[in-house]
N, C-alpha and C positions, 0 to 999 in steps of 0.2 A: 428565608426559610430551615427552620427548624426540621429535621428528620422524627420520624414516628418508627417507633421498632415497637409491634405487637408480637405477648407474648401469650401462648396460648398454655392453658394448662386442661390433660385430659383426665377425667376418675369419675367411675360409676360412682362412689362414696362420696354422696349428695354435703353431707355437712361437712366434712372435712373441704371438699374442693373449695366451697363457699366461703372457707376461713383462711385455706392460703391463697385463692385470688384476694381476698381482702387486703391479707395481712403483704403479698407483693405489691398491689398497689400501694396500701401506706410507706409500704419501703423506698419506691421508685419517688413518692412524694417527699420523703425526707431525706432520703442521699440523691447526693450527686448525680445527675440524671442526663449525660453529654446527650442520648443518644433517644431519648424520648421513650424510655418503657415504659409498656402500659400492657394490662394484662386483663385477658378473658377466659373463661371458663366454659369448658361443655361435657356431657355426660358419657359421651361415646362416639365410636368409632367414626360411624356415615358423617356424623355433623362432625366432626374433626375433620374430613376427608375433604367436607361441603366447604369449608372456612380453607383450606390450606390453596382451595380453588378458587376460592371467593377474595379474599384477602392479599391482595398485591405488597401490603404493609408487615403480614406476616414474616419475622425473624426467628422466634424460635417457639420450639412444641417442646413440655413439659409433659410426659404419660407415666399414668401410675399404673406400677407392674404388677397392682391389683384391678388392675380392670376389668370390669366380667361382663361377657357377654354372651349369651345364647351361641351354640352351634360352634364356637371355638374354644379350642383346648390353650392358646398361648395368646390372646386377643391383645394385649401387647406388644408383643412381638410381629404379629399381622400387620398390627397397624403402623409401628417402626419401620419395615420396609418399604410398606404402599406410600409412606409419604415422603421416604428417599427415592421409591421411584418417580414421584411424582414431582418433586422439587426439590433433586441434591443439594441445593444451596441452604436449605433449613438448617437451623442447629438441633439439635433433637438430645433430651435429659432425659434419662428416669428415674422416675421416683422410686427406690428400693424399699422393701422389708426386710431383710438381711444379705451376704454375703452370695450364700447360695441363689438366689436370684439373680448376683451381676452375674453366677459363673454363668448361668444360663443365656444369659441375654449376650454374653460373649460369645459364647457359643453358635446362639443363633442368628446374629442381629446386630455384631463390631461393625461389619462397616458402615451402618448407620446411624452408628451413636457417638454422641461426642462427648458426654456427661454423663453421671451418676451425682444424685441425692439419696440420702436417706429420709424415708418418708416422716418418721416418728420424731424427729429432732426437729422440724419445722420450723429451724433457722433462717428465715424468712428474710432478715437483712441481711444476712452471709449468701444466701442464694442470688439475693438481687444483685451484689458485688458480681458475681461471679459473671451471672447474664449478664451485665453494664461489661466485662472485660472480656465475655467471650464477642457481641458486638465490637468491640473496640481490636479485636484481631480482625475480624471479618472487616471492618471498615477501612483497617489499615491500610496508609498507603507509605511504605517503608523510604522508597526512591524519592516519592515526588518527595512526599514530608522533608527528607534533607535537604533536597534542592533549593524547597522556600529557606531551608533554615540558612543554605549557604549566601544563597543573591539577600537576605537577607541585612548578611554580614557585612555585607558592603566591601570587598577584599578590594585591592588595588591589585589590577591584573598585568602579571607581567611575563605574560605566557599566552596559548596562542589559546581562542578564534583571533586572526588579527584585527579585528572589529573592537577588540577589547571591551567587550560588556556594551557594546552599541555609540562609546565615545567618539570613533571614526567618522560615525555617522550622522552621532545628533548637532544640529545647528550649520549642518553644511545646504548654502546655497544651489547645491547640486543635486543632492542624495540625502536630504534631511528629512525627504520625507516618507524614503524608507524607511526609517527609526518609526514616522508620526503611527505608519499603515500598520508597520508589525508589533510597535510597543515596545517600552522600555523593556517589563519583566521578560520576556520574550526575548529579548538579548540577552539581558543578563544573566538567562539560565541558558546559554550556548556557553555550556564553556568547555572543558578539553582532560585530560585523563589527568592532567598536571594538579589534578584537585584530587586529591586522594579517598576524602571522607564523602565521596561519591561514587565509590568503587569503579572496579572496570569489568567493560560486559565482558573480556576474553577471559578474564579470569577471575569471576565474582567469587570473593567470599563474605560480604559486606550486606549492604542496602539491596543490594539490584539480586545476590543468590536470596534474601528473604522475599524480595517481590515474586523472586522464581516459583520459590517453593510458596506460596499464595496461590498465585495463578496456576499450580499443578493441583493443589485442591480444589479450587474451583472447578479446573474443567475436569477435574477426575484420572489425570492421570500420574505416573511416577515419578515422572520429573519431564519441566517446562523449563523453557529455554526464550529470553525475546529476540528478535530479530528486528532489524532497525531498515534491512533493504529489502522487505520484504520474501512473501510469497514465493513469488521466484526464485530467491537465492536463498531457501530455506532448502527446498524441493531439490536443492544441486547439494546442500550441503548432505542431506541424507542418501542420495546417491551415492554420495562420496566415499560415505562412511560402509555403507552394504555390500556396494558393487568392486570388484576389483576388475581391469581391463580382462576383456573376452568373457567375464560372467552372465550370465543371460537374465533377464528381467520379459515380463508379460507387462503391455501396457495399452492401458485404451489410447486410442488413438486418436482418439476427441480431450484426452490429456492438452494442460495448456504447454502453452510453447514454450516453459521453463523444462517440463520434465524431459521435452525433447533435447535442449540444451544440457542436459544434466548427462543426457546418454552419451553424447559427443563427448561432455567431460571426462566420464568414467571410464569410458571405453568401454563399455557396456557392450553384451550383445542380445537389440533389442528383439519381441516375438510382439507382433503388431496387432492388435486384439480391436478386428473393425464392428464401429458403431452404431446402431441403428440410426437411420434418417426419415425423418420428416419432410419430405422430399416437399407437400404441398406449402405447409410452414419455412421448409431453410434450418429447420431446428433438429439436431444432431442428440439423443437421447443416449441413455446408459449401454455397456453393452450385454446383450442375452445371458443369461446365467448359463444356458450349456454349451457358449460359446466362451466361458469362463471354462467351465467346467474340462472341455474336450482338450482346452490347451492344456492348463492344469497334469490333463493325464499325457498329453502328449509329450510334455518337458520336464521331465522329472528331476532333473536338472538345474531347471529354475530355481533361483537366489529368492528375487523379488517380484512382488504384485503390486502394481501402482494404479487408481483408478481415481475419479473424479466425482464427490459425492456432495452435497449435489452440482446438479453442473447450473450455468449460466442463467438458466429457464429454470431453475428450480427443478429439476429431478435428480429422486437422492434413489441410491439403492437399497434392495433391500441386503444388508450387507453381511449378517452376521452367519446366513450359510454361507455364503462364499468365502469368508474369510475363518470359519471353519475346515472348509475344503483345503484350501491354502496351509494353511497351517498341518491337515493331517498329510499334505506332502512336503513337509519341511519347507514352506518358502513365506517368508514376511512379506507381513499386509501394510502396503505404503495409501495413505486416501488423504489426495487432495481437499482439504473442506475449505478452502479461502471462501466457499461464497454461503458457510453454515458456523459461522465464530459461535453465532447463539443459542444454537440449537439445544445446549444444555439447560438454559434457564427456563424453559417451557416445554410442559409436556408432549405440547402441538406437534413441536419436532424432532423428539426423541423416538428411537436409540440417536445418538452421535457414534461417531465410528468409533471413537474408545470405547465406547458400553455395549458394540457391536463386535467387540475385541481385537482391534485395528494395531497394530503395532509400534507407527508412526503416523498421526496425523498432522496437518499443517495450513495453518489458519491463517487467514488476512485479517488480524483482529481490527481495522480502520475503515475493514470493507462496508460490514451492517453493526456494528458495534463502534464506542468513541473517541477508539484509538485515533492518532494524527496518522493521513497518508504514509507508505511506507512500514508504520509499527505491523507485525504479524510475531503469532507463536509459533515455538515446533513443543509439539507432546510426545512423548514418548509413554511404551507400556511395555517396552520389549522385556521379554526377563532375563533374555542373554545381552543386554545392550551394554555396549564399550565406549565408556564414556569419556575416558581418555582416547581415543580414536577418534569420535564424534566432536572431542574439544580441539582436538589437529584440524578437524573440515571445515567446522566454523570457523575458527578465526582464520581461516585461509581466504575463505568468503570475505568475514566482517573487517570493518575497517577501524582502523586501532584509532580512530577520532568518529567514536558515535556520536550523533546525533542527541544530547541528551532530553531533549524536550519529549522527542520519541519515544523514552525509555517510560520517562515520568509521564507519559500519556496511556502508554500500556499498562502499568499500576494503575494509572486512575480507570481507564476499562473494564481489569476486572472488579473492581472494587463497584461501579457501578452496574455489572452483573451481576454482583453474587447479593447486591444489599436494594436493586428497585429493578435490576432487568425482567423480573416474572410480573409486576405490573406494566411495564411499557412494551415488552412484547405481547400480552395481553392486549394493550391498547393499537397495538398494531395492527394483529388477527382481526383486531372488531371492524379497522379502519379498513383494511383489505377488503372485509366482507362487504361493507356497506360502498366502495369504492368500487368493486365489482358490479355491485347491482346498479348505481350510477350511470356507470361507463353502456351496461347490457342497457340501460332504458333511453339512451340515444338514440338507437337506432340506426346508425351510423357506424360504430363502433360494438365491436364484442371480444368480450375478454376470454380466453380460450381456459379451459378447464382440462382436467389431466385427461380424459380420453382425447381431447383435440389433439395435446400435446405428444402422445405415444406413438411411437412410430410403427407401423405395423409387427404384427409380431410378437411386442413386450410389452403385449395385454395378457395378466397372467404371471406377470414375472417380479409383482412384490412392488413394484417401481410408486411411490410417492410424489406429489408436490408440494414441493414449501410454500404455502396462501402468500409469503409477503412478497413471490416474488410477481408482478402482473403483467401476463403478453398479451397483446390485443390486438386481434386480427380489425385493419384498415380496410380490407378492400372492396369494404360496402362503402368509406367516406368521400373516394374519387379523390384522393391524395397518396401518393408514392408518400413513402418512410422517408425519404428525405428532402420533399415539402413539407410535411407535417412536424418532421423536426424544427426546420427554419421556421414556419408558421408560430408553434407553438413559441419557441427561442425570442423572436422578435416583436412578435405582439403581445403574448402572455406572460414575458420574464417566465415561462418555466422548460428549463432542461430534462431531456430524458437519458434513461441509461445507455438502452444499446437499438439495433435496431434491425431486423433483415428486411427482403425486397416486399413483404407485405404484412409485415409484424412492425410492435414497437413492445418495448419490456420497462418497467415500470420496478422500483425495488422502493420497500416498505422497512424503512429503520427506526431503531429506537427517537429517533429525529423525526420521526413524519409526526404531523399533527391535523387535527380535524380544518384547520384554515388551509391549508397544504391543499386538503382532496377537494375542499370545497372549489377551489381556483383553479385547481386541474380540471374537475367536474364541468366548474362554468366553462370551459375553453372548451370541451369538447363540445359541451353540446352549443355553443356559437356556430362552432364548424359546423357540424353537425344541420344545423337548418339552414347551409348553405345548400343543403341538396346537390350534391355534384354528382354526375353519372359513376357508379363505380368501374373500377381500372379492369382492366384485366392485365394479369403480372405472369412476365416468363416466367414457367417455374425450374429450380436450382436445378442443373443437371443432375443424373447422379455419378454419388463419387465413387470413382473406381477402384476397384479392390484393387488391395494391394498386391505388388507386382512380387519381387523379392530382392533380399541383399546378396549385393557382387561383394562386399566387405565391412568391416565396422567401419559405425557412421565418423568415429576419431578420424581415422586415417581418412577417409575420403574427406572430411572436410579440411584436415590441413594440407591438402596437397593443391598444387596451383591452376591444376586444370585449364581448361579451356571454354570461351566463352560461344554457346550458338544462339545462332535466334530459335524463337516460337514459331512463330511463321517464316513460311518462306518467301522468296520475291513476288508468289501469287496470292500471297493473304493464306495460306492455307497450312494446316498442321504441317512442321518441317518434319519429314519424315530421316533427316538426318539425326535426329534426336534419338531415333526407335533403336531401344539396344545398350545403349548408351547409361554408363554411371553418375546418378547427378551426386554432386558439391555440398549441396544447401538443402534446405528447407522450405521445401515453396509452399505457402501458406494462402491462401485465398481467405481474404478478411470483412465481413465475416463469410462464412462461417468458423473459422480459425482452425480448420481441423488440415495438420501437415496433408496434402497431394504428395507430396515426394521429402523424405528423409535422405541424409546425408548417406551416402553407400545402396541406395534402390536402384534398381534398373528401369529403365524407363521406356515405358508400354505405349505402344500407338494409342489407346483408351486415352490415358494419363494426359498425353497432347496434347488430343482434343478434348479433353476434360476444359483445359484451362485455355483452347484456343474460343472456345465455345464462351466461357465464363468472359472473355475481357469482351466480346463483342455483343452478349447477349445483357452485363449484370454492370452498368456502367459504374456503379455508386461502389465495388465492391475491391478494394487494396490487395496489392499482390506482394503479401512479403516474401523476401527471399531471389522475386529476378533481378536478376545484373539491368541496368537501364541505360545502353550504349545510342540511343537516339530512338533503340526501339526494345521489346522487352528481348532479354537471351534469359538462356539457362547455363549456368557455369557446371562442366562432365568431368568425367578424369580423362587425362588421354590415356590411350589403348597401354604406353611403356610407362604409366605412373599405375592403373590395374597388376600388368604384370607383375611390377615390383612388392605389391604391398602383401606382407607374409601372411596375411587372415582369407585373403582372396579364396582359397580352396575350402575354407570350413562350410561356408554357402553354398557351394554347389551342389 
């Protein structure tokens, strides 16, 4: 299928507009046109904005600086800024009368403009060549192209990896099926740093550096770095870059476990912010703004604030005022945007964390865009960014043998996002709205809207919902979440994203199709017709408040400690744990919120909470508890705690 790249010309000068559109169309027909340039014209800003939102194949907009509209002193400037706000991935060119107009545009809208043409020259062939080159840069995949080029050279491999381009597997009576399953091209492209023309992820100066530059432009960052071991490692890299042992940071307890691991590795001193809990559905929301503001005021020595936006369930912060408050206090802001990498490419999801002013953003490009699993990006907008220090920490965590197919997938995912991300996300939004209606029509399943998901006290906080994440209340269906997941998988070949005790979550992405929506609706409708009696669920117990830290998490984690059972001989919460200091991160999943972190003093309500979970929530996994025939908690011995130099900081 050949691509189509629509070019829109905006001018209130009707004769000139008709002449330019016809000339560009003729030039596109006469010249080599690999990106399918085709041209249309509109007379004003309102129609131009309508086209921008309606046409997913629009790639470039040419705006006549002489545009005239009632009530607007600089309509071309206003339109350029408006289009940039709606779809920043579009290329914008201004048609000028003279250099004075260029100076004005540079002053008022330089961030939005990609280039200029002089209106009266009307060199339509030259303009068409430049627009084609613009599309060539946007559609370039420098690393992926070089990888394909190298594979096509069919070089003999006398270097790692050991499968030697798949030759060790091909034709094997034992493992030849793996060669057939994975495919020849994938194996030939599994190369190593022994191939200089493919650049080095640890010190990129060639095609990887160029691919990262294009990604930075696409996502609105000063610098972007590709990560091949996920956002989990990306978070740790940033922590070690910004935090020295003993530095204080503010973090949401609802952050991904990699953030809490980053606290251990960096030796930082955390100040935990309690998330709001929707107890009815077992869903954690963002931290209330006032809680964040109070923490900023109470901790003037904090170096970093990290938040998750959006959450697994699609809840996202009103970030701009929070970032502004942190910056006013001299605090750097990191946003874990693992579930929100698509947001830049459709106005329904914006502003992104970078647009709201965040200094560092991590994204799982593989979660909702088209990169391979583990492929992520780190975006940096920190004006005081120390690239050398960052690189040292990045290389500490990055394999010296990165998977080049992952890097190629990041390159390709960026290309797709800027060329057709808007169109595909628009489709996903329409399908999400359609699916909501279909699910609600079953009578047994109900989609939860923002007001349903928000915990008490979080209304009026400016929290919004990513509509491509659909959480379904299953209580009226008669199924438990485990039963429902099982029957959808076994009977209907449907795999869900996640569940709580009374909800399931569906994730719509660029790859969601109407056929998939139809099959899911059919399955749920069939199950609804069974008319099982509604179930009564045990509510998730109230997450106990954070107690206090007795020492740095890193110090507690690296001590040997001792193991004490969670329950005593009578099956009751073990009182011997009260007042002891935990060595590990204890995380019931779901919901995935640490109940205990290393260095935390164990209070009686915490032990009671864990014990109750074990008894009432059978499907919950207990991460961090040692299993020696029974669940045990690793705690510091008294002499270990007394010997820790940082113990006095927290008393």
